[in-house]
Residue, then its C-alpha position, 0 to 999 in steps of 0.5 A: m547503143k543499138v538498143r537506143q537506136g532501135v527505140v528512136v527508130a520505133a518512136l519515130g515510126i509510131a509518130l509518123m504513123g499517128c500523124g492524124v491524116q485520115p485516108t480519103g476516097v476518090i473525089g469526083a471532079g467531072e470529066a477530063a478536058s477533051g476536044l481538038t485544038r487548031g494550031m498551037r498556043l504560046y503562053f505569055a505572062s502579064d500582070s493579070g496572069l498567063r495569057a494563051v495566044p493562038l498561032l493558027d497560021r504558023e508552022v514551027k519545026d524547031l525549038n529556035a523558032v519557038v524561042k524567036l516567037l516568044a522573044a517577039g512577044p504577043p501580037p498587038a491584037e492580043 
């Protein structure tokens, strides 16, 4: 019984090692995003995807305030 389990484990190990995925090197994708942002942003989902709405004049100190802002939705100008 142990011999059969050993053969099965060895066969699975060989199958996983030889799955055909070749190693790759590092792919350059440019510099990371940087820069300062002013205020904070809330993201709202719309038919066209996510929209970032900046909140420049609001200071949020707790999670309840963020939930209330999200529940109110984006301002009409956005």
